[in-house]
C-alpha positions in Angstrom: -9.5 -11.1 14.6 -12.4 -8.8 15.4 -15.4 -8.8 13.1 -16.4 -5.3 14.2 -15.6 -2.0 12.3 -12.1 -0.7 13.2 -12.9 2.1 15.7 -9.2 2.3 16.6 -8.3 3.7 13.1 -10.8 6.4 13.4 -9.7 7.2 16.9 -6.1 7.5 15.8 -7.0 10.0 13.1 -8.9 12.2 15.6 -6.4 11.6 18.4 -3.9 14.1 16.9 -4.6 17.6 18.1 -3.7 19.4 14.8 -6.1 17.2 12.8 -8.8 17.8 15.4 -8.3 21.5 15.2 -8.5 21.4 11.4 -11.7 19.4 11.5 -13.4 21.7 14.0 -12.3 24.6 11.9 -14.0 23.1 8.9 -17.3 22.8 10.7 -18.3 26.2 9.3 -19.3 24.2 6.2 -17.0 26.2 3.8 -13.9 25.3 1.8 -10.6 26.3 3.3 -7.1 26.3 1.9 -4.2 24.4 3.5 -2.7 27.6 4.6 -5.9 28.7 6.4 -6.1 25.3 8.1 -2.5 25.5 9.0 -3.1 28.8 10.8 -6.1 27.3 12.6 -4.0 24.4 13.9 -0.9 26.6 14.5 1.3 24.3 12.4 3.6 24.7 9.4 2.3 24.3 5.9 4.2 21.1 5.4 2.8 19.6 8.6 -0.7 20.7 7.6 -0.3 19.0 4.2 0.6 15.8 5.9 -2.4 15.8 8.2 -4.8 16.9 5.5 -3.7 14.0 3.4 -4.4 11.6 6.3 -7.9 13.1 6.7 -8.7 12.8 3.0 -7.5 9.1 3.0 -9.7 8.5 6.1 -12.8 9.9 4.4 -13.2 12.8 6.8 -12.6 15.6 4.3 -12.6 16.1 0.6 -10.2 18.2 -1.5 -10.7 20.2 -4.7 -8.1 21.9 -6.8 -8.8 25.4 -8.2 -5.9 27.0 -10.0 -2.8 27.0 -7.7 -4.7 26.0 -4.6 -6.3 23.0 -3.1 -9.5 23.6 -1.0 -10.7 21.3 1.7 -14.1 20.7 3.2 -15.8 18.2 5.5 -16.8 15.1 3.5 -20.5 15.2 4.4 -23.1 16.4 6.8 -22.8 13.0 8.6 -19.2 13.8 9.4 -20.2 17.2 10.8 -22.9 15.6 13.0 -20.3 13.0 14.3 -17.9 15.8 15.2 -20.6 17.8 16.9 -21.5 14.7 19.0 -17.8 14.2 19.9 -17.6 17.9 21.0 -20.4 17.3 23.5 -18.3 14.5 25.0 -15.0 16.4 25.0 -13.6 18.4 28.0 -13.4 22.2 27.5 -10.1 23.6 26.4 -7.7 25.3 28.8 -7.9 29.1 28.2 -4.3 30.4 27.7 -4.9 33.9 26.3 -7.4 36.7 26.1 -7.8 36.1 22.3 -8.7 32.4 23.0 -11.2 33.4 25.7 -12.9 36.0 23.4 -13.1 33.5 20.5 -14.5 30.8 22.8 -17.2 33.2 24.0 -18.1 34.1 20.5 -18.4 30.4 19.5 -20.6 29.6 22.4 -22.9 32.6 21.8 -23.5 32.1 18.0 -21.8 29.9 15.4 -22.5 27.7 12.4 -22.7 24.0 12.9 -21.7 22.9 9.4 -24.6 24.5 7.5 -27.1 25.6 10.3 -27.1 27.9 13.3 -25.8 26.7 16.7 -24.7 28.1 20.0 -26.9 30.1 22.4 -28.5 31.9 19.4 -29.3 28.7 17.5 -30.9 27.2 20.6 -32.7 30.3 21.6 -34.3 30.8 18.2 -35.3 27.1 18.1 -36.9 27.3 21.5 -38.7 30.5 20.5 -40.2 28.7 17.5 -41.3 25.9 19.8 -42.7 28.3 22.3 -44.8 29.9 19.6 -46.0 26.5 18.4 -44.2 26.6 15.0 -42.1 23.5 15.8 -42.7 20.3 17.8 -39.9 18.0 18.8 -40.2 14.2 18.9 -37.9 11.3 18.2 -34.9 13.3 17.3 -36.7 15.5 14.7 -38.7 18.7 14.7 -42.1 18.7 13.1 -43.5 21.9 11.5 -47.0 22.7 12.7 -49.8 24.3 10.6 -48.9 27.6 12.3 -45.2 26.9 11.4 -46.1 26.4 7.8 -47.6 29.9 7.7 -44.7 31.4 9.7 -42.0 30.0 7.4 -43.9 30.9 4.3 -44.1 34.4 5.7 -40.3 34.4 5.8 -40.2 33.4 2.2 -39.2 29.7 2.6 -40.5 27.0 0.3 -41.1 24.1 2.6 -42.3 21.8 -0.1 -39.0 22.2 -2.0 -37.0 21.7 1.2 -38.9 18.5 1.9 -37.8 17.1 -1.5 -34.1 17.4 -0.6 -32.2 14.1 0.0 -31.5 14.9 3.6 -33.3 15.2 7.0 -35.8 18.0 6.8 -35.7 19.4 10.4 -33.2 17.4 12.4 -32.8 18.0 16.2 -29.1 18.5 16.6 -27.6 18.4 20.1 -25.6 21.6 20.7 -22.2 20.9 22.2 -22.0 24.1 24.2 -25.6 24.6 25.3 -26.4 20.8 25.8 -29.8 21.5 24.2 -31.1 20.9 20.7 -31.0 23.4 17.9 -32.7 23.1 14.5 -30.6 21.4 11.8 -31.5 19.7 8.5 -32.6 21.3 5.3 -34.8 23.8 7.2 -32.0 24.9 9.5 -29.7 25.3 6.5 -32.3 27.5 4.7 -32.8 29.7 7.7 -29.0 30.4 7.9 -29.0 31.3 4.2 -31.9 33.6 4.8 -30.2 35.3 7.8 -27.0 35.8 5.9 -28.7 37.1 2.8 -30.7 39.6 4.8 -27.6 40.4 6.8 -29.3 39.6 10.1 -26.1 37.8 10.9 -22.5 38.1 9.6 -19.6 35.7 9.7 -16.6 36.3 12.0 -13.3 35.9 10.1 -11.1 32.9 10.9 -13.6 31.1 13.2 -17.1 29.8 12.6 -18.7 32.3 14.9 -21.4 34.7 13.6 -22.5 38.1 14.9 -26.0 39.4 15.0 -26.4 42.8 13.4 -28.6 45.6 14.5 -31.0 44.7 11.7 -30.9 41.1 12.9 -31.8 42.1 16.5 -34.8 43.9 15.2 -35.8 41.1 12.9 -35.4 38.4 15.6 -37.6 40.5 17.9 -40.2 41.1 15.2 -40.4 37.5 13.8 -39.3 35.3 16.7 -40.2 37.5 19.7 -36.6 37.0 20.8 -34.7 39.9 22.5 -31.1 39.0 21.6 -29.2 41.3 24.0 -26.2 39.1 24.9 -22.6 40.3 24.8 -22.4 39.0 21.2 -25.1 41.4 20.2 -23.5 44.3 22.0 -20.3 43.9 20.0 -21.9 43.1 16.7 -21.8 46.4 14.9 
C-alpha cells in the first residue's frame, strides 16, 4: 500500500471532460448556478448535478443555497492556482466552430484568473509596471518598489491594508496562454476591482473573458503607458 497522497483520485475527478469544463468556467471567481454550469459543459441538468456533487465531495468546489437555487464556486484560491497550472500543461482544444474560435481569442486576450487579471492584457499590464520600476519579480513573487508605492497610492489603493490580508500580497502567477507571469495575490485582486469599478474593463457574459472599454484604453495609456490596441480593444464598445 502506498504511503503517498492518492493522486489517482484527483486525476479521476479531473479526467472527466464535463467536470473539467465546469471547473474552468468557475475560474472567473464568481458563484454560478447548476444550470449555468450545465450550459458551460453542454450537459443536461441531471448530469451536471451528478458531476457537481462529485466535485463538492472532492473539495474542488463549494455550494451555497439561496432560495430555490444552489450556487457553486471554486473552494479556494489554491484550487484556482492548481487549475491554472494544469492549463499550462494541457494541449489546446480543437476548434470546431466560429463561436468557439471567437471565445478562445477573447480568453487569450483578456480574462480573469479567479480574482485577478490574466491573458495578454494581464501580462502586458504587469510587464508595463515592471518596465516603469513599480514592480520587481523574484522567487515567485512581485515586490512593490518605492516608486510603486507612490504609483498604487495614486490609483487609490491602500497597500498597508492589502498586506494585512491572509493571502499572498503580490504573487507571480504563470499565465497558461501567454506562458509569462501576471500579477496575482491581494494586489492583483484589488486592481481588478478598481478596473471594474471604474469601468475600464467589463465582463463578457457566459465566459470569464473581459473587454477593455474606451475609458479603459485611455486610462491604461495614461497610468501604465500601455497602448491596448489589440482586436479585443477594437470590439470592446
